[in-house]
C-alpha positions as CSV (number, residue, x, y, z in Angstrom):
1,M,368.7,43.1,109.1
2,L,367.0,41.1,106.0
3,P,367.6,37.5,106.0
4,K,370.4,36.2,103.9
5,W,369.3,34.3,100.5
6,Q,369.5,30.8,100.9
7,K,368.6,27.6,98.7
8,G,365.1,25.8,98.8
9,I,364.6,22.4,96.8
10,V,360.9,21.7,95.8
11,T,360.3,18.0,97.0
12,R,356.6,18.1,96.6
13,I,353.9,19.5,93.9
14,E,349.9,19.2,93.9
15,Q,347.0,20.6,92.0
16,A,345.1,22.5,94.3
17,N,342.7,23.2,91.6
18,H,342.1,24.1,87.6
19,N,344.7,26.8,88.3
20,T,346.4,26.6,91.2
21,R,349.1,24.4,92.6
22,R,350.8,23.7,95.8
23,Y,354.4,23.4,96.4
24,W,357.0,22.4,99.1
25,L,360.2,23.6,99.5
26,E,363.0,21.8,101.7
27,L,365.6,24.7,103.0
28,P,368.5,22.2,103.6
29,E,370.7,25.7,104.8
30,S,368.0,26.1,107.6
31,P,367.5,23.0,109.3
32,L,365.0,25.1,111.5
33,F,363.2,27.5,109.5
34,A,361.7,29.8,112.2
35,F,358.8,32.0,111.0
36,K,355.5,33.7,112.6
37,P,352.1,32.3,111.0
38,G,350.9,34.7,108.2
39,Q,354.6,35.7,107.0
40,F,355.9,35.4,103.7
41,V,359.0,34.5,101.4
42,T,360.2,36.3,98.5
43,L,361.9,34.2,95.4
44,D,364.7,35.6,93.2
45,L,362.9,33.8,89.6
46,P,365.5,34.0,86.7
47,I,362.7,36.0,85.0
48,H,364.2,38.9,84.4
49,E,367.6,41.1,84.0
50,Q,367.1,43.3,86.9
51,R,367.2,41.5,90.2
52,N,364.6,43.3,91.9
53,K,362.0,42.6,89.2
54,R,362.7,39.1,89.5
55,W,361.5,39.0,93.0
56,R,358.1,37.2,93.7
57,S,356.7,36.9,97.3
58,Y,354.3,34.1,98.6
59,S,352.7,33.7,101.6
60,I,353.6,30.6,103.9
61,A,350.3,28.3,103.6
62,S,352.2,26.0,106.3
63,A,352.4,26.5,109.9
64,P,355.8,26.3,112.0
65,N,356.4,22.6,112.4
66,G,360.1,23.0,113.7
67,G,361.6,21.9,110.7
68,N,362.4,23.3,107.5
69,L,359.9,22.1,104.9
70,I,357.3,24.9,103.6
71,E,354.3,24.9,101.7
72,L,353.7,27.5,99.1
73,V,350.3,27.7,97.0
74,I,350.4,30.0,93.5
75,V,347.9,30.8,91.2
76,L,348.5,31.0,87.4
77,V,347.8,34.4,86.4
78,D,347.2,35.6,82.9
79,D,351.0,36.7,81.9
80,G,352.3,36.3,85.0
81,L,355.9,35.7,84.6
82,G,356.5,34.4,88.2
83,S,353.5,32.1,88.2
84,G,354.2,31.4,84.6
85,Y,357.5,30.4,85.5
86,F,356.6,28.3,88.2
87,F,354.0,26.2,86.3
88,N,356.3,25.7,83.3
89,N,359.3,25.2,84.5
90,V,359.1,23.9,88.4
91,A,359.3,20.5,88.9
92,V,360.2,18.0,92.2
93,G,364.0,18.7,92.4
94,S,364.0,22.2,91.2
95,E,366.2,24.7,92.9
96,L,365.1,28.0,94.1
97,I,366.8,30.9,95.6
98,L,364.5,32.7,98.5
99,R,365.0,34.6,101.5
100,G,362.6,35.3,104.4
101,P,360.7,35.1,106.7
102,H,359.3,38.6,106.1
103,G,355.7,40.6,107.2
104,I,353.8,41.5,110.4
105,F,350.9,40.0,109.0
106,T,350.3,38.1,111.9
107,L,348.3,37.3,114.9
108,P,347.9,40.0,117.7
109,A,349.8,39.3,121.1
110,E,346.7,38.7,122.7
111,I,343.4,37.8,120.7
112,D,340.9,39.8,123.0
113,K,338.6,40.6,120.2
114,D,336.7,38.6,117.2
115,I,338.7,38.1,114.8
116,F,337.5,38.3,110.8
117,M,340.2,36.8,108.9
118,I,339.0,38.0,105.2
119,C,340.3,36.5,101.6
120,T,340.0,35.9,98.2
121,G,341.7,33.3,96.0
122,T,345.3,32.4,97.1
123,G,344.7,34.9,100.0
124,I,343.9,32.1,102.0
125,A,347.4,30.8,102.3
126,P,348.5,33.2,105.5
127,Y,345.0,31.6,107.2
128,R,345.9,28.2,107.3
129,S,349.2,28.8,108.9
130,I,347.5,30.8,111.0
131,L,344.7,28.4,112.1
132,H,346.5,25.3,112.1
133,Y,349.2,27.6,114.5
134,I,345.9,28.2,116.9
135,N,344.9,24.5,116.7
136,E,348.3,22.9,117.6
137,Y,349.2,25.2,120.1
138,K,345.7,25.5,121.8
139,V,346.2,29.6,121.3
140,P,343.6,31.2,123.5
141,H,341.2,33.1,121.2
142,K,337.7,34.8,121.1
143,A,335.4,34.3,117.7
144,L,337.3,33.6,114.5
145,H,335.4,33.9,111.3
146,L,337.0,32.7,108.3
147,I,335.4,34.9,105.5
148,Y,336.8,33.5,101.9
149,G,335.3,34.5,98.6
150,C,336.1,32.6,95.2
151,R,334.0,33.2,91.8
152,T,332.9,29.4,91.4
153,R,333.3,26.3,93.5
154,E,335.8,24.9,91.4
155,D,338.2,27.9,92.5
156,L,338.3,26.9,96.7
157,I,341.3,25.6,97.6
158,Y,341.7,23.7,101.0
159,E,337.8,23.3,101.4
160,D,338.0,20.0,103.1
161,E,341.1,21.1,105.2
162,M,339.1,24.1,106.5
163,R,335.7,22.3,107.3
164,A,337.8,19.8,109.3
165,L,339.6,22.4,111.3
166,Q,336.3,24.1,112.0
167,Q,335.0,21.0,114.0
168,D,338.6,20.9,115.6
169,I,338.7,24.6,116.5
170,P,336.0,26.3,119.3
171,E,334.4,29.1,117.6
172,L,335.9,29.0,114.4
173,I,333.2,29.7,111.5
174,Y,334.3,29.0,108.1
175,H,332.2,31.5,105.8
176,I,332.5,30.8,101.8
177,T,330.6,32.8,99.5
178,L,330.7,32.5,95.3
179,S,330.4,35.4,93.5
180,R,329.6,33.8,90.0
181,E,328.0,30.6,90.7
182,D,324.9,29.7,92.5
183,W,325.2,27.1,95.1
184,E,323.6,25.9,98.2
185,G,325.7,27.9,100.7
186,A,324.3,30.5,102.5
187,Y,326.3,33.2,100.8
188,K,326.1,34.4,97.5
189,G,328.5,37.6,96.0
190,Y,331.3,39.0,97.2
191,V,333.0,39.0,101.0
192,H,332.0,42.4,101.8
193,Q,328.0,41.3,103.0
194,V,329.5,38.6,104.7
195,Y,331.1,40.7,107.3
196,E,328.8,43.3,107.3
197,A,326.0,40.9,108.4
198,L,328.0,39.5,111.3
199,C,329.4,42.8,112.3
200,E,325.8,44.6,111.9
201,N,326.1,45.0,116.5
202,R,329.5,47.0,115.7
203,Q,331.0,44.2,118.2
204,P,334.4,45.1,118.9
205,A,336.9,43.1,116.4
206,H,340.0,42.9,114.6
207,F,339.8,42.7,110.8
208,M,342.6,40.6,108.6
209,L,342.7,41.4,104.8
210,C,344.3,39.4,102.1
211,G,344.2,39.2,98.2
212,W,343.9,41.3,95.6
213,R,343.9,45.2,96.0
214,N,340.5,45.8,95.2
215,M,339.1,43.7,97.5
216,V,341.6,44.6,100.0
217,D,340.7,48.5,99.6
218,E,337.1,48.2,99.4
219,A,337.2,46.0,102.6
220,K,339.1,48.7,104.5
221,H,336.9,51.7,103.0
222,R,333.8,49.7,104.2
223,I,335.2,48.7,107.7
224,L,335.9,52.1,108.3
225,E,332.6,53.3,107.4
226,M,330.7,51.2,109.7
227,G,332.7,52.9,112.5
228,Y,335.6,50.6,113.6
229,D,338.9,52.2,113.8
230,K,342.0,52.0,111.4
231,N,343.8,50.0,113.8
232,D,341.5,47.4,113.7
233,I,342.7,46.8,110.5
234,H,345.4,44.8,109.5
235,L,346.5,43.9,105.7
236,E,348.3,41.8,103.1
237,L,348.1,43.1,99.4
238,Y,348.6,40.4,96.9
239,G,349.9,41.9,93.2
């Protein structure tokens, strides 16, 4: 049974970088909005006459907190009706219609393998939720690798926060790779070189892929070519 549609009230907006904003929504009809880290909500935006063409889904970037306030992070997409509506029409106090939570892009019941969380752009959102949850509840785990690819340094979001979590969570390593900027970091280029180097010994691993289809499809292909099983791969497509 699908969750019911309900009202969300925008309580805060912050600019995350040059083309990305953070939106906090309070859900007054759900005093406790229960969800699993990694899940998403679907919004019904007034951007088309046909209802299903008005629906846009966004990962919940905040961790479950026992309340009814969630955070979404949205990048402005060229000619994107959904993101354009958010950037041009949504302000503090705006009321939106949404339902959720949805999705199975969540942690395994038992983390008995190294986990590689691979993402680009706003694909970092579900991992932010997952990592704060692991930190808050001291979830037992093996090594955690957050592999984050962006074009340039100015495209990164949550950078300081992820570096702080790396200090707080044992065996969490935060890897950044930039594809269109020379910088002082260890990696330059796309995310694929990073997990391929880290998994050169083919250790048991679970791969989580989140971002645009081109990256996810290529990563899935490469991971299978490395000898891992399709059951080792969990993915969430954007767009």
